TIDOTI-636497 format. One record per residue (C-alpha): residue number from 1; residue in three letters; x, y, z. Coordinates in steps of 0.1 Angstrom, whole numbers, plus 2048, in hexadecimal, padded with zeros to 3 digits. Example, Ala and Ser with C-alpha at 12.3 -4.5 7.8 and 13.67 -1.06 7.14 Angstrom:
(site 1, ala, (87B, 7D3, 84E));
(site 2, ser, (889, 7F5, 847));
REM end
This chain:
(site 1, met, (837, 389, 211));
(site 2, asn, (85C, 389, 204));
(site 3, thr, (877, 3A0, 214));
(site 4, leu, (888, 3B7, 1FD));
(site 5, phe, (8A6, 3A3, 1FB));
(site 6, asp, (88F, 383, 1F0));
(site 7, lys, (884, 399, 1D6));
(site 8, ile, (8A4, 3A4, 1C7));
(site 9, trp, (8B2, 382, 1CC));
(site 10, asp, (897, 36E, 1BC));
(site 11, arg, (896, 386, 19F));
(site 12, his, (8BB, 37C, 198));
(site 13, val, (8B9, 358, 199));
(site 14, val, (8C0, 345, 17B));
(site 15, gln, (8BF, 321, 189));
(site 16, leu, (8BF, 30F, 1AD));
(site 17, leu, (8D9, 2F3, 1AD));
(site 18, glu, (8D2, 2D3, 1BF));
(site 19, asp, (8E5, 2D9, 1DB));
(site 20, gly, (8D4, 2F8, 1E0));
(site 21, thr, (8F0, 30E, 1D1));
(site 22, thr, (8DE, 32E, 1BD));
(site 23, gln, (8ED, 336, 19B));
(site 24, leu, (8E6, 35D, 1A0));
(site 25, tyr, (8E7, 374, 182));
(site 26, ile, (8FD, 394, 189));
(site 27, asp, (8F4, 3B6, 17C));
(site 28, arg, (916, 3CA, 181));
(site 29, leu, (938, 3BD, 188));
(site 30, tyr, (952, 3D5, 196));
(site 31, cys, (979, 3CB, 193));
(site 32, his, (994, 3DA, 1A4));
(site 33, glu, (9B8, 3D4, 1A0));
(site 34, val, (9C1, 3BD, 1BF));
(site 35, thr, (9A6, 3A0, 1B9));
(site 36, ser, (9A4, 39F, 196));
(site 37, pro, (9C5, 396, 183));
(site 38, gln, (9C0, 370, 18B));
(site 39, ala, (99D, 371, 17E));
(site 40, phe, (9A5, 37F, 15D));
(site 41, glu, (9C3, 367, 159));
(site 42, gly, (9AA, 34B, 162));
(site 43, leu, (996, 358, 143));
(site 44, arg, (9B4, 359, 12D));
(site 45, glu, (9BD, 334, 137));
(site 46, arg, (99B, 328, 12C));
(site 47, gly, (99B, 33D, 10C));
(site 48, leu, (97A, 352, 118));
(site 49, lys, (96E, 372, 114));
(site 50, cys, (959, 387, 12A));
(site 51, phe, (935, 37D, 12A));
(site 52, arg, (925, 3A0, 12C));
(site 53, pro, (941, 3BA, 12C));
(site 54, lys, (928, 3D8, 12B));
(site 55, gln, (921, 3CE, 151));
(site 56, ile, (943, 3CD, 15D));
(site 57, phe, (957, 3ED, 168));
(site 58, cys, (97D, 3EB, 173));
(site 59, met, (98F, 406, 188));
(site 60, pro, (9AF, 405, 19C));
(site 61, asp, (9AA, 412, 1C0));
(site 62, his, (9BD, 3FE, 1DB));
(site 63, asn, (9E1, 405, 1CD));
(site 64, thr, (9DC, 426, 1BD));
(site 65, pro, (9F2, 442, 1D0));
(site 66, thr, (9E2, 460, 1DD));
(site 67, his, (9FC, 478, 1D0));
(site 68, asp, (A0E, 47D, 1AF));
(site 69, gln, (9F5, 466, 19D));
(site 70, asp, (A01, 477, 17B));
(site 71, lys, (A23, 466, 180));
(site 72, glu, (A2C, 440, 180));
(site 73, ile, (A25, 42D, 1A0));
(site 74, glu, (A46, 428, 1B3));
(site 75, asp, (A3A, 408, 1C4));
(site 76, pro, (A40, 3EB, 1AB));
(site 77, val, (A24, 3D4, 1B6));
(site 78, ser, (A0A, 3EF, 1BA));
(site 79, arg, (A15, 3FC, 195));
(site 80, lys, (A13, 3D8, 186));
(site 81, gln, (9EF, 3D3, 197));
(site 82, val, (9E3, 3F2, 18A));
(site 83, asp, (9F1, 3EF, 168));
(site 84, thr, (9E6, 3CB, 167));
(site 85, leu, (9C1, 3D5, 16C));
(site 86, ala, (9C5, 3EF, 150));
(site 87, asn, (9D2, 3D4, 138));
(site 88, asn, (9B9, 3BC, 142));
(site 89, ala, (99B, 3D3, 13C));
(site 90, arg, (9A9, 3DE, 11A));
(site 91, asp, (9AF, 3B9, 112));
(site 92, phe, (98B, 3AE, 11A));
(site 93, gly, (978, 3CE, 10D));
(site 94, leu, (971, 3DA, 12F));
(site 95, thr, (966, 400, 13C));
(site 96, his, (985, 40B, 150));
(site 97, phe, (986, 427, 165));
(site 98, gly, (9AC, 42D, 169));
(site 99, met, (9C1, 441, 180));
(site 100, met, (9C0, 467, 179));
(site 101, ser, (99D, 464, 163));
(site 102, glu, (984, 478, 16F));
(site 103, asp, (971, 459, 178));
(site 104, asn, (989, 44B, 190));
(site 105, gly, (987, 445, 1B5));
(site 106, ile, (97F, 42B, 1CC));
(site 107, ile, (967, 411, 1B9));
(site 108, his, (94C, 411, 1D7));
(site 109, val, (94A, 439, 1D6));
(site 110, val, (94B, 43B, 1B0));
(site 111, gly, (931, 41F, 1A9));
(site 112, pro, (913, 431, 1BA));
(site 113, glu, (91D, 457, 1B1));
(site 114, lys, (91F, 44D, 18B));
(site 115, gly, (8FC, 43B, 18D));
(site 116, leu, (90C, 418, 185));
(site 117, ser, (8FE, 408, 1A7));
(site 118, leu, (8D7, 409, 1A5));
(site 119, pro, (8BC, 3FC, 1B8));
(site 120, gly, (8B0, 3D9, 1B2));
(site 121, met, (8D4, 3CC, 1A6));
(site 122, thr, (8EA, 3B1, 1AE));
(site 123, ile, (90E, 3C1, 1B1));
(site 124, val, (92E, 3AE, 1B9));
(site 125, cys, (952, 3B7, 1BB));
(site 126, gly, (973, 3A6, 1C8));
(site 127, asp, (96F, 3BB, 1E7));
(site 128, ser, (960, 3B7, 207));
(site 129, his, (953, 3DB, 20B));
(site 130, thr, (93C, 3D5, 1ED));
(site 131, ser, (920, 3D5, 203));
(site 132, thr, (922, 3FB, 203));
(site 133, his, (90D, 3FB, 1E0));
(site 134, gly, (8EF, 3EB, 1F5));
(site 135, ala, (8E6, 40F, 200));
(site 136, met, (8DB, 413, 1DD));
(site 137, gly, (8C0, 3F8, 1E2));
(site 138, ala, (8D5, 3DE, 1D4));
(site 139, val, (8E2, 3BA, 1DE));
(site 140, ala, (906, 3BF, 1DF));
(site 141, phe, (922, 3AA, 1EC));
(site 142, gly, (946, 3A2, 1EA));
(site 143, ile, (954, 384, 1DB));
(site 144, gly, (975, 372, 1D5));
(site 145, thr, (98D, 36F, 1B7));
(site 146, ser, (97F, 34F, 1A9));
(site 147, glu, (95C, 35C, 1AC));
(site 148, val, (966, 37C, 199));
(site 149, glu, (971, 365, 17D));
(site 150, met, (951, 353, 17D));
(site 151, val, (93F, 375, 179));
(site 152, leu, (954, 382, 15E));
(site 153, ala, (951, 360, 149));
(site 154, ser, (929, 35C, 14F));
(site 155, gln, (91A, 37B, 162));
(site 156, cys, (910, 361, 17B));
(site 157, ile, (91B, 356, 19D));
(site 158, leu, (915, 337, 1B3));
(site 159, gln, (909, 33F, 1D6));
(site 160, gln, (8F6, 333, 1F4));
(site 161, lys, (8D9, 34A, 1FC));
(site 162, pro, (8E0, 35E, 21C));
(site 163, lys, (8C9, 360, 238));
(site 164, ser, (8B7, 380, 23F));
(site 165, met, (8B8, 39C, 25A));
(site 166, arg, (8AA, 3BB, 262));
(site 167, ile, (8BA, 3D7, 276));
(site 168, asn, (8A0, 3F1, 27F));
(site 169, ile, (8AF, 411, 28E));
(site 170, asn, (894, 42E, 296));
(site 171, gly, (899, 44E, 2A3));
(site 172, glu, (8AB, 46C, 29D));
(site 173, leu, (8D1, 46E, 29D));
(site 174, ala, (8E0, 487, 2B9));
(site 175, asp, (8F5, 4A3, 2AB));
(site 176, gly, (918, 496, 2A6));
(site 177, val, (90D, 474, 29D));
(site 178, thr, (910, 467, 279));
(site 179, ala, (90B, 446, 268));
(site 180, lys, (92D, 43B, 26E));
(site 181, asp, (925, 43C, 292));
(site 182, val, (906, 429, 28B));
(site 183, ala, (917, 410, 27C));
(site 184, leu, (933, 40F, 296));
(site 185, tyr, (919, 40A, 2AF));
(site 186, leu, (906, 3ED, 29E));
(site 187, met, (928, 3DD, 29D));
(site 188, ser, (92D, 3DF, 2C0));
(site 189, lys, (90C, 3CF, 2C9));
(site 190, leu, (90C, 3B4, 2AF));
(site 191, thr, (933, 3AF, 2B1));
(site 192, thr, (946, 3A7, 291));
(site 193, ser, (936, 388, 28B));
(site 194, gly, (912, 38D, 298));
(site 195, ala, (905, 391, 275));
(site 196, thr, (917, 372, 266));
(site 197, gly, (903, 360, 249));
(site 198, tyr, (8E9, 37D, 246));
(site 199, phe, (8E1, 396, 22D));
(site 200, val, (8D7, 3B7, 242));
(site 201, glu, (8BB, 3CF, 239));
(site 202, tyr, (8BE, 3EE, 249));
(site 203, ser, (89D, 400, 253));
(site 204, gly, (88A, 419, 26B));
(site 205, ser, (889, 43E, 26C));
(site 206, thr, (8AE, 444, 275));
(site 207, val, (8B7, 433, 254));
(site 208, ser, (89B, 444, 23F));
(site 209, his, (8A7, 466, 249));
(site 210, met, (8CD, 45D, 242));
(site 211, ser, (8DC, 46E, 222));
(site 212, met, (8E7, 459, 206));
(site 213, glu, (90C, 45E, 211));
(site 214, gly, (901, 453, 235));
(site 215, arg, (8EE, 432, 226));
(site 216, leu, (90E, 429, 212));
(site 217, thr, (923, 42D, 233));
(site 218, leu, (90B, 418, 244));
(site 219, cys, (90A, 3FC, 228));
(site 220, asn, (930, 3FD, 226));
(site 221, leu, (933, 3F0, 248));
(site 222, ser, (91D, 3D2, 247));
(site 223, ile, (937, 3BC, 240));
(site 224, glu, (946, 3C4, 263));
(site 225, met, (92E, 3B2, 276));
(site 226, gly, (931, 395, 260));
(site 227, ala, (913, 39A, 249));
(site 228, arg, (915, 390, 224));
(site 229, gly, (908, 3B2, 21B));
(site 230, gly, (8F1, 3CD, 226));
(site 231, phe, (8D9, 3E2, 213));
(site 232, ile, (8BE, 3FC, 218));
(site 233, ala, (89C, 401, 204));
(site 234, pro, (89D, 418, 1EA));
(site 235, asp, (887, 439, 1F1));
(site 236, asp, (885, 45C, 1E2));
(site 237, val, (8A8, 466, 1F3));
(site 238, thr, (8B5, 44B, 1DE));
(site 239, phe, (8A2, 454, 1BD));
(site 240, glu, (8AE, 477, 1C1));
(site 241, tyr, (8D2, 46E, 1C8));
(site 242, ile, (8D2, 456, 1A6));
(site 243, lys, (8BD, 46E, 191));
(site 244, gly, (8D3, 480, 175));
(site 245, arg, (8F2, 46A, 17B));
(site 246, glu, (908, 45F, 15E));
(site 247, tyr, (8FC, 43B, 15E));
(site 248, ala, (8D9, 43E, 16E));
(site 249, pro, (8BA, 438, 155));
(site 250, lys, (8AE, 457, 141));
(site 251, gly, (88E, 461, 135));
(site 252, ala, (873, 446, 131));
(site 253, asp, (88B, 42C, 142));
(site 254, trp, (88D, 442, 15E));
(site 255, asp, (869, 43F, 162));
(site 256, lys, (868, 41B, 160));
(site 257, ala, (884, 416, 177));
(site 258, ile, (872, 42D, 190));
(site 259, ala, (854, 419, 18F));
(site 260, tyr, (867, 3F7, 196));
(site 261, trp, (87D, 406, 1AF));
(site 262, arg, (85F, 40F, 1C4));
(site 263, thr, (854, 3EB, 1C7));
(site 264, leu, (876, 3E4, 1D7));
(site 265, lys, (86D, 3E4, 1FB));
(site 266, ser, (866, 3C9, 219));
(site 267, gly, (842, 3C0, 21B));
(site 268, asp, (832, 3C9, 23C));
(site 269, asp, (82B, 3A2, 244));
(site 270, ala, (851, 399, 237));
(site 271, ile, (860, 380, 24E));
(site 272, phe, (885, 383, 255));
(site 273, asp, (89B, 369, 265));
(site 274, lys, (8A4, 384, 27D));
(site 275, glu, (899, 3A5, 287));
(site 276, leu, (8AA, 3BF, 2A1));
(site 277, phe, (8A0, 3E2, 2AD));
(site 278, phe, (8B7, 3FD, 2B8));
(site 279, asp, (8B0, 423, 2C4));
(site 280, ala, (8C3, 43E, 2B4));
(site 281, ser, (8C3, 453, 2D7));
(site 282, asp, (8D9, 435, 2E4));
(site 283, ile, (8F7, 43D, 2CB));
(site 284, glu, (912, 45A, 2D1));
(site 285, pro, (931, 460, 2BE));
(site 286, arg, (946, 442, 2BA));
(site 287, ile, (96A, 434, 2BC));
(site 288, thr, (97A, 413, 2BC));
(site 289, tyr, (995, 409, 2D5));
(site 290, gly, (99E, 3E6, 2CB));
(site 291, thr, (9A6, 3D2, 2AB));
(site 292, asn, (986, 3CA, 299));
(site 293, pro, (96C, 3E1, 290));
(site 294, gly, (954, 3D4, 2AD));
(site 295, met, (969, 3E0, 2C9));
(site 296, gly, (95B, 400, 2CD));
(site 297, ile, (94D, 41A, 2E5));
(site 298, gly, (93B, 43A, 2E7));
(site 299, ile, (954, 455, 2E5));
(site 300, ser, (94C, 460, 30C));
(site 301, glu, (94D, 43B, 316));
(site 302, ser, (96A, 426, 325));
(site 303, ile, (97A, 408, 317));
(site 304, pro, (968, 3E9, 327));
(site 305, ser, (978, 3DE, 348));
(site 306, leu, (984, 3BC, 347));
(site 307, asp, (965, 3AE, 35C));
(site 308, glu, (94D, 3B9, 343));
(site 309, ile, (95F, 3A0, 32B));
(site 310, asp, (954, 37F, 325));
(site 311, gly, (96E, 365, 331));
(site 312, ser, (973, 354, 30E));
(site 313, gly, (97D, 377, 2FF));
(site 314, lys, (992, 387, 319));
(site 315, ala, (9B2, 378, 30A));
(site 316, ser, (9AB, 38A, 2E8));
(site 317, phe, (99C, 3A9, 2FA));
(site 318, leu, (9C0, 3AE, 30A));
(site 319, lys, (9D3, 3A6, 2EE));
(site 320, ser, (9C0, 3C0, 2D9));
(site 321, leu, (9C4, 3D9, 2F4));
(site 322, asp, (9EA, 3D1, 2F7));
(site 323, tyr, (9EE, 3D4, 2D2));
(site 324, met, (9DB, 3F9, 2D4));
(site 325, gly, (9ED, 403, 2F5));
(site 326, phe, (9CD, 408, 309));
(site 327, glu, (9BF, 3FB, 32B));
(site 328, pro, (99F, 3EA, 335));
(site 329, gly, (989, 408, 344));
(site 330, gln, (99D, 423, 331));
(site 331, lys, (98E, 444, 324));
(site 332, leu, (99A, 44C, 301));
(site 333, ile, (98E, 470, 301));
(site 334, gly, (9AE, 485, 302));
(site 335, his, (9C5, 469, 2F6));
(site 336, lys, (9E0, 477, 2E0));
(site 337, val, (9DF, 46B, 2BB));
(site 338, asp, (9F7, 471, 29D));
(site 339, tyr, (9E2, 46C, 27D));
(site 340, val, (9C1, 472, 26D));
(site 341, phe, (9B4, 463, 251));
(site 342, leu, (993, 46F, 23F));
(site 343, gly, (988, 459, 222));
(site 344, ala, (982, 434, 216));
(site 345, cys, (966, 426, 208));
(site 346, thr, (955, 42C, 22C));
(site 347, asn, (959, 451, 22E));
(site 348, gly, (968, 45F, 20E));
(site 349, arg, (94A, 471, 200));
(site 350, ile, (940, 496, 1FF));
(site 351, glu, (92C, 494, 21C));
(site 352, asp, (94A, 488, 231));
(site 353, phe, (95F, 4A3, 226));
(site 354, arg, (944, 4BE, 230));
(site 355, ala, (93F, 4B0, 251));
(site 356, phe, (964, 4AE, 258));
(site 357, ala, (968, 4D4, 248));
(site 358, ser, (94C, 4DE, 262));
(site 359, ile, (961, 4D5, 27B));
(site 360, ile, (984, 4E3, 273));
(site 361, lys, (976, 505, 263));
(site 362, gly, (987, 522, 273));
(site 363, lys, (9A0, 50C, 287));
(site 364, lys, (9C4, 4FC, 282));
(site 365, lys, (9CE, 4D9, 27E));
(site 366, ala, (9E1, 4CC, 29D));
(site 367, asp, (A07, 4CC, 298));
(site 368, asn, (A0A, 4A8, 2A4));
(site 369, ile, (9F2, 49B, 28B));
(site 370, thr, (9F9, 490, 267));
(site 371, ala, (9D8, 490, 252));
(site 372, trp, (9D0, 480, 233));
(site 373, leu, (9B0, 48C, 222));
(site 374, val, (9A7, 474, 205));
(site 375, pro, (98A, 47B, 1EE));
(site 376, gly, (976, 458, 1E5));
(site 377, ser, (976, 465, 1C2));
(site 378, trp, (982, 480, 1A9));
(site 379, ala, (95D, 48B, 1AA));
(site 380, val, (95E, 490, 1CF));
(site 381, ala, (980, 4A3, 1CA));
(site 382, arg, (970, 4B9, 1B1));
(site 383, gln, (952, 4C2, 1C6));
(site 384, ile, (968, 4C7, 1E5));
(site 385, lys, (978, 4E5, 1CF));
(site 386, glu, (955, 4F0, 1C1));
(site 387, glu, (949, 4F0, 1E5));
(site 388, gly, (967, 505, 1F2));
(site 389, leu, (96F, 4EC, 20B));
(site 390, asp, (992, 4E9, 200));
(site 391, lys, (997, 50D, 208));
(site 392, ile, (98B, 506, 22B));
(site 393, leu, (9A0, 4E7, 230));
(site 394, glu, (9BF, 4F7, 222));
(site 395, glu, (9BC, 515, 239));
(site 396, ala, (9B9, 4FD, 257));
(site 397, gly, (9DB, 4F0, 24B));
(site 398, phe, (9CE, 4D1, 23C));
(site 399, glu, (9D5, 4C1, 217));
(site 400, ile, (9BD, 4AF, 1FF));
(site 401, arg, (9CD, 48F, 1F1));
(site 402, gln, (9C3, 47E, 1D0));
(site 403, pro, (9A9, 463, 1D1));
(site 404, gly, (9B3, 43E, 1DA));
(site 405, cys, (9AB, 426, 1F6));
(site 406, ser, (9C9, 438, 208));
(site 407, ala, (9CF, 42E, 22A));
(site 408, cys, (9B2, 418, 230));
(site 409, leu, (9C7, 3F8, 228));
(site 410, ala, (9EC, 402, 224));
(site 411, met, (9EE, 3F2, 201));
(site 412, asn, (9FC, 413, 1F4));
(site 413, asp, (A14, 42F, 201));
(site 414, asp, (9FB, 43C, 21D));
(site 415, lys, (A07, 426, 239));
(site 416, ile, (A03, 430, 25E));
(site 417, pro, (A25, 429, 271));
(site 418, ser, (A29, 40E, 28A));
(site 419, gly, (A1E, 417, 2AC));
(site 420, lys, (A0C, 437, 2A0));
(site 421, tyr, (9E6, 43F, 2A7));
(site 422, ala, (9CF, 447, 28A));
(site 423, val, (9AC, 452, 28C));
(site 424, ser, (99D, 444, 26E));
(site 425, thr, (97A, 446, 25D));
(site 426, ser, (984, 426, 249));
(site 427, asn, (973, 405, 252));
(site 428, arg, (98B, 3ED, 262));
(site 429, asn, (9A4, 3F1, 27F));
(site 430, phe, (9B4, 3CF, 27E));
(site 431, glu, (9DA, 3CC, 289));
(site 432, gly, (9ED, 3DA, 26F));
(site 433, arg, (9D1, 3E3, 258));
(site 434, gln, (9DE, 406, 253));
(site 435, gly, (A02, 3FE, 255));
(site 436, pro, (A18, 3E5, 265));
(site 437, gly, (A14, 3EB, 28B));
(site 438, ser, (9FB, 409, 286));
(site 439, arg, (9E0, 40F, 2A1));
(site 440, thr, (9BF, 417, 28F));
(site 441, ile, (9A1, 42A, 2A3));
(site 442, leu, (983, 428, 28D));
(site 443, ala, (96E, 446, 28D));
(site 444, ser, (956, 45E, 27A));
(site 445, pro, (962, 47C, 267));
(site 446, leu, (956, 494, 285));
(site 447, val, (96B, 47F, 29A));
(site 448, ala, (987, 47F, 284));
(site 449, ala, (986, 4A6, 280));
(site 450, ala, (987, 4AC, 2A3));
(site 451, ala, (9A3, 498, 2A8));
(site 452, ala, (9B4, 4AB, 28B));
(site 453, ile, (9B2, 4CC, 29E));
(site 454, thr, (9B6, 4C3, 2C0));
(site 455, gly, (9D4, 4A4, 2B9));
(site 456, val, (9BF, 490, 2D6));
(site 457, ile, (9A0, 47B, 2D2));
(site 458, thr, (984, 492, 2D7));
(site 459, asp, (960, 494, 2DA));
(site 460, pro, (954, 4A6, 2BA));
(site 461, arg, (933, 4B1, 2D1));
(site 462, ser, (949, 4C7, 2E5));
(site 463, ile, (954, 4DB, 2C3));
(site 464, ile, (934, 4DA, 2B2));
REM end
């Protein structure tokens, strides 16, 4: 019996080339402003149009400021990239969710919430965190700019078929433990290269009990284990999330879609190239201490001692700690931080803002903390107001910014200053990722909220 990955992949094979490369049909291409300009220019140079423009959606998110979006972007590079995407979408007849439109936001947040990302699809974007859409039961992965041009021109892409891996997580998550903690735990166990060459299917009772937002977070971080992508078989949680959304099937088409989507699962006798098992009870709230997402610990644990590090990895381990200003064996609870960032395609959804608000309700932001709370889309921003979360946050001394990628990657105005510590709900903690010299500690919205009101790294379970 084929795996679910095989089922979706095989359904989209146009032809298998002699060298083993697959020409794969792509159902949905998302374009943002950073990785698409050269692709569109390539079409112009060859006198080509987009093959299936209705399958392509464009949206600026990386360079958009998170304040004063109604004014001209001050940074000339960011302004040029955002304007170029708008012009390319217009010239090639593509749907464009421009800045300040009610449809705008981070492309990996907007796609699922508008019903554009659906079970059984193949989805690509010139962005590594395209794996987010795998939570919908789709095969979704990031591609390079030359491949973006290939899909624009043909709605197909040339790919080597990845190997398959299933990660089973079973049991109930403890209070204060979120999908972000599950992902950080997996990264620490597999390392940032442990899933290289694989497409990961997440399974088990822990995953089936996750909300759609939690699943999106888990799949978002697949790439940080080296995986080509990650996904989850669609179920009633998926279908309930999709039903009624703008681009979701309606009427008889919905019934037909549901019938097909229910077939999208791996068989009981499916064989994976690799299969792993984990117990949810082993997972506590997590934080990172180093400069890659796999360098993480349970919040109550200590940074590994030098004796615990493999000989070949000691030099990079010490280099990472030197950058972060930490020591081997150090505990991080109580360590002073400067910034808190809630947002990104990892944790910028309504559930993340609800979690953050649940911790800070009735409390006040610590004086030493600068907090950037950035919704993943205008739809999330509207829901924050509808649920009254904005009032809870404002009364505690927090300001909600306008949607965008924000401080995830420092391509806009939201940069963490050199030497400062940021507890961040984003996906990467590389050197300078959030700004030159910035020090990033990856965490869940609950851990971020606890730091925001105490001013130091704090176990959220002590507040819950």
